[in-house]
C-alpha positions in Angstrom: 0.0 0.0 0.0 1.4 3.5 -0.9 2.0 6.2 1.7 -0.9 8.1 0.2 -3.3 5.3 0.7 -2.1 4.7 4.2 -2.7 8.3 5.0 -6.1 8.2 3.3 -7.2 5.1 5.3 -6.1 6.7 8.6 -7.9 10.0 7.8 -11.0 8.1 6.9 -11.1 6.1 10.1 -10.6 9.2 12.2 -13.1 11.5 10.5 -15.7 9.5 8.7 -18.4 9.4 11.3 -17.6 12.8 12.8 -19.2 14.0 9.5 -22.6 13.1 10.9 -22.4 16.1 13.2 -23.0 19.7 12.2 -19.7 21.1 13.5 -17.3 22.5 11.1 -14.1 20.6 10.2 -11.8 20.5 7.2 -10.6 17.2 5.7 -8.1 16.4 3.0 -9.0 17.1 -0.6 -8.8 13.4 -1.3 -11.7 12.8 1.1 -13.9 15.5 -0.4 -13.2 14.2 -3.9 -14.6 10.8 -2.8 -17.5 12.6 -1.1 -18.3 14.5 -4.2 -18.7 11.2 -6.1 -20.9 9.7 -3.4 -18.1 7.3 -2.4 -19.2 5.2 -5.4 -15.8 4.0 -6.2 -15.1 2.6 -2.7 -18.4 1.7 -1.1 -21.2 -0.9 -1.9 -23.8 1.1 -3.6 -27.2 0.7 -5.4 -27.4 2.7 -8.6 -30.6 4.4 -9.6 -30.5 5.0 -13.4 -31.0 8.4 -14.8 -34.2 9.2 -16.7 -34.5 8.7 -20.4 -36.4 12.0 -20.5 -35.0 14.3 -17.7 -37.3 17.0 -16.5 -36.2 20.4 -17.9 -34.0 22.6 -15.8 -32.8 25.5 -18.0 -30.4 28.1 -16.9 -31.8 31.7 -17.2 -29.8 34.3 -19.1 -28.0 36.9 -17.0 -29.6 39.6 -19.1 -33.0 38.4 -17.7 -32.0 39.0 -14.1 -33.3 42.0 -12.2 -30.4 44.1 -10.8 -31.2 42.9 -7.2 -31.0 39.3 -8.3 -27.7 39.9 -10.0 -26.4 41.6 -6.9 -27.4 38.6 -4.7 -25.7 36.3 -7.2 -22.5 38.2 -6.9 -22.6 38.1 -3.1 -23.0 34.3 -3.2 -20.3 34.0 -5.8 -17.9 35.8 -3.4 -18.5 33.0 -0.7 -17.8 30.1 -3.1 -14.3 28.6 -2.7 -12.6 25.2 -2.6 -12.0 25.7 1.1 -15.6 26.0 2.2 -18.7 26.5 0.1 -18.2 24.5 -3.1 -21.6 24.5 -4.9 -24.6 26.7 -4.8 -27.5 26.2 -7.2 -30.8 28.2 -6.9 -33.8 27.7 -9.1 -37.1 29.4 -9.4 -40.0 27.6 -11.1 -37.6 25.0 -12.5 -35.3 27.6 -14.0 -31.8 28.1 -12.6 -31.2 31.7 -11.6 -28.0 31.3 -9.6 -25.3 28.7 -10.2 -21.8 28.7 -8.7 -19.1 26.0 -8.5 -15.7 26.5 -6.9 -14.2 24.2 -9.5 -15.4 23.3 -13.0 -15.3 19.6 -12.4 -17.9 19.8 -9.7 -20.5 20.4 -12.4 -20.3 16.7 -13.1 -20.1 15.6 -9.4 -22.7 13.6 -7.5 -22.2 14.7 -3.9 -23.3 12.6 -1.0 -26.2 14.1 1.1 -25.1 12.6 4.4 -28.2 13.2 6.6 -30.1 14.8 3.8 -30.7 11.1 3.1 -32.9 10.9 6.1 -35.4 13.2 4.4 -35.1 11.1 1.2 -36.0 8.1 3.3 -39.1 9.9 4.6 -40.3 10.5 1.0 -40.3 6.7 0.5 -42.0 6.2 3.9 -44.8 8.5 2.8 -45.3 6.6 -0.5 -45.4 3.3 1.4 -48.1 4.7 3.7 -50.1 5.9 0.8 -49.7 2.7 -1.1 -51.1 0.8 1.8 -47.9 -1.0 2.7 -48.0 0.6 6.1 -51.7 0.8 6.7 -51.8 2.4 10.1 -48.6 4.3 10.8 -49.9 5.3 14.3 -49.7 1.6 15.4 -46.5 0.2 17.0 -43.9 -0.5 14.3 -43.6 -4.1 15.5 -47.1 -4.6 14.0 -45.5 -4.4 10.6 -42.0 -5.7 11.5 -42.2 -8.3 14.2 -38.4 -8.6 14.4 -38.5 -5.3 16.3 -40.9 -6.6 18.9 -39.7 -5.7 22.4 -37.5 -2.9 21.3 -38.0 0.9 21.5 -38.5 1.0 17.8 -41.0 -1.8 17.9 -43.0 -0.1 20.6 -42.9 3.3 18.8 -45.2 4.1 16.0 -44.0 4.9 12.5 -45.0 8.5 13.1 -43.0 8.5 16.4 -39.9 7.3 14.6 -40.4 9.7 11.7 -40.3 12.5 14.3 -37.2 11.1 16.0 -39.2 10.1 19.1 -38.4 6.4 19.4 -37.1 6.9 23.0 -34.3 4.5 22.3 -31.4 6.5 23.6 -30.0 9.9 24.4 -27.8 11.0 21.6 -25.3 13.7 20.7 -25.9 16.1 17.8 -24.3 13.7 15.4 -27.1 11.2 15.9 -25.1 8.6 17.8 -25.3 7.8 21.5 -21.6 6.7 21.8 -18.4 6.3 19.9 -18.9 2.6 19.9 -22.2 3.0 18.1 -20.4 5.1 15.5 -17.7 2.6 15.0 -20.1 -0.2 14.4 -21.0 1.5 11.1 -17.6 2.9 10.3 -17.0 0.7 7.2 -20.1 1.9 5.4 -18.3 4.5 3.2 -15.5 2.1 2.3 -17.6 -0.9 1.6 -16.5 -2.9 4.6 -19.6 -2.6 6.9 -20.4 -6.2 7.9 -22.8 -5.4 10.8 -26.4 -6.2 10.3 -28.6 -3.2 11.2 -30.7 -5.5 13.5 -27.6 -6.1 15.5 -27.3 -2.4 16.0 -30.8 -2.3 17.4 -30.1 -5.1 19.8 -26.9 -3.5 21.1 -27.8 0.2 21.3 -31.4 0.3 22.6 -31.2 2.0 25.9 -34.9 2.5 26.5 -34.2 6.1 27.4 -37.8 7.4 27.2 -41.3 6.3 26.5 -41.8 6.2 22.7 -43.4 9.4 21.4 -42.4 11.6 24.4 -38.8 12.7 23.8 -37.0 14.0 20.8 -33.5 12.7 20.2 -31.8 13.0 16.8 -31.0 9.3 16.3 -29.5 7.7 13.2 -30.9 4.4 14.4 -34.5 5.8 14.1 -33.9 6.4 10.4 -32.3 3.0 10.0 -35.4 1.5 11.6 -37.5 3.2 8.9 -35.3 1.9 6.1 -35.5 -1.7 7.4 -39.2 -1.4 7.8 -39.5 -0.3 4.2 -37.3 -3.1 3.1 -39.6 -5.6 4.9 -42.9 -4.1 3.7 -41.9 -3.5 0.1 -39.7 -6.6 -0.5 -36.9 -4.5 -2.1 -36.4 -1.0 -0.8 -34.1 0.0 -3.6 -36.5 -1.1 -6.3 -39.4 0.5 -4.4 -37.6 3.8 -4.0 -36.6 3.9 -7.7 -40.2 3.2 -8.9 -42.0 5.5 -6.4 -39.6 8.4 -5.7 -36.7 8.4 -8.1 -38.6 8.0 -11.4 -40.8 11.0 -10.3 -37.6 13.2 -10.2 -36.7 12.9 -13.9 -33.0 12.8 -13.2 -30.3 13.7 -15.7 -27.6 11.6 -13.9 -27.6 8.3 -12.0 -28.3 8.5 -8.3 -26.9 6.1 -5.7 -27.3 4.9 -2.2 -24.8 3.2 0.1 -25.5 -0.2 1.5 -23.9 -2.6 4.0 -22.7 -6.1 3.3 -26.2 -7.4 4.0 -27.5 -5.2 1.2 -29.4 -3.0 3.6 -29.7 0.6 2.4 -28.3 3.1 4.9 -31.4 5.3 5.2 -29.7 7.7 7.6 -26.9 8.6 5.1 -25.5 7.6 1.8 -27.8 9.0 -0.9 -26.0 10.9 -3.6 -27.1 12.8 -6.7 -25.9 15.5 -9.1 -26.4 19.1 -8.0 -29.1 19.6 -10.6 -30.8 16.4 -9.6 -30.9 17.6 -6.0 -32.7 20.6 -7.3 -35.1 18.3 -9.3 -35.8 16.4 -6.1 -36.8 19.6 -4.4 -39.2 20.5 -7.2 -40.7 17.0 -7.2 -41.5 17.5 -3.5 -43.0 20.9 -4.1 -45.1 19.6 -7.0 -46.5 16.7 -5.0 -47.3 19.0 -2.1 -49.8 20.8 -4.3 -51.9 17.7 -4.9 -54.9 16.9 -2.7 -54.0 13.3 -2.5 -52.6 11.0 0.3 -49.0 11.7 -0.6 -49.5 15.4 -0.9 -51.1 15.5 2.5 -48.3 13.4 4.0 -45.7 15.8 2.7 -47.5 18.8 4.1 -47.7 17.0 7.4 -44.0 16.1 7.2 -42.9 19.7 7.2 -45.0 20.8 10.2 -43.4 21.2 13.6 -43.2 17.9 15.4 -40.3 18.7 17.8 -38.1 21.6 18.8 -34.7 20.5 17.8 -31.5 21.0 19.7 -30.2 23.5 17.2 -31.3 27.2 17.8 -34.4 28.3 15.8 -34.7 24.9 14.1 -37.6 22.5 14.4 -38.1 18.9 13.2 -40.9 17.4 11.3 -40.9 13.9 9.7 -37.1 13.6 9.0 -37.3 17.1 7.5 -36.2 20.3 9.1 -38.0 23.7 9.4 -37.2 27.1 10.8 -39.5 27.2 13.8 -40.9 30.7 13.1 -40.9 30.5 9.3 -43.7 28.2 8.0 -42.9 29.2 4.4 -39.6 27.2 4.3 -38.2 23.8 5.0 -35.0 21.9 4.3 -33.0 18.8 4.2 -29.6 19.1 5.8 -26.5 17.0 6.3 -23.1 17.2 8.0 -20.5 19.8 7.1 -23.1 22.1 5.4 -25.2 20.2 3.0 -28.6 21.8 2.3 -31.6 21.4 0.1 -33.8 24.3 0.9 -37.4 24.7 -0.4 -39.7 27.7 -0.4 -43.1 26.4 -1.6 -44.9 29.8 -1.7 -42.2 31.1 -4.1 -41.4 27.9 -5.9 -37.7 28.3 -5.1 -35.3 25.4 -4.5 -31.7 25.9 -3.4 -28.9 23.3 -3.2 -25.7 23.9 -1.2 -22.6 21.7 -0.9 -20.0 22.7 1.6 -17.0 21.1 3.3 -17.5 23.0 6.5 -20.1 25.4 8.0 -17.8 28.5 7.9 -20.1 30.4 5.5 -23.5 29.1 6.6 -24.5 32.1 8.7 -23.7 34.4 5.7 -25.0 32.2 3.0 -28.4 31.1 4.3 -29.7 34.7 4.8 -28.7 35.5 1.2 -30.6 32.5 -0.1 -33.7 33.6 1.9 -33.5 37.0 0.2 -34.4 35.4 -3.2 -37.9 35.0 -1.7 -38.4 38.7 -1.8 -37.4 39.0 -5.4 -38.8 35.8 -7.1 -42.5 35.2 -6.9 
């Protein structure tokens, strides 16, 4: 093994799961290159093929921008760099109005979403509820997955788990209750995770609180949702592709990491191109407008279920909101990954960062587009 690969392996083992937290940290460029490709060359992945007829996402001409929009675009461009904010794409009514990449090659990248994947998992849960595969999500989850009987997740309802209220354990902001729990899944990004997810449930259920009563941001809650989906649909990857991914109209292949037992890592591991992240946002906004079961689920998913541990942020069904701003919701992942949606304005913004250094400057700028684009 070369010295470079030894250094890379060491850095991976040190930092990989620290990425589930929202604290800023900087990692080697080699790490972020692999991240930008969704770890597809290293990990075990399921590939979701691109659409034969991608949904349109044209780039607007600079001459069409209002002066205030052009000013905002320049302010965002000033924040973009290889050392922090690497990608920002903002679209209004399926037309890109702001597009910035710190390096040209990132236009063809497929960045991992980290915990944005939790929100993607929730989309599949909503479809399963509406398809009748989870008939009564207010019943104990063990009703539909007897393997979880006697556990916190089995006693909690699907709605409880969607809202991170399984009561299984007290966790830190990275979604794990201990370093040991993190280490159990440390091989996921390198294709060496041999632990079955059900073993994690057995080992890390602390019965911390009565299900439905206490919010704790817990990666194992989302893993419980993904194994439930796998059981109820027969093949989670196929079901996701047919019910969620095909609705996106993607221009590039998507992917999701899995362990050696072919279990999709619902809490992390989904990757897509920047433009396809934008398309995901618009597919959500489009479906929210429909007066059907899935539209109602999505509108319910973005309402406040819990006050989160982060200031001014609330939690719905694996989807975040700003507590005092009902006109916005977002998916978010470690180190500054964001997919932000403003339904009233039909605006979707995608952000890929390698740390949170610019977040406090960047997010207020993105919110300003709501005043200009209607």
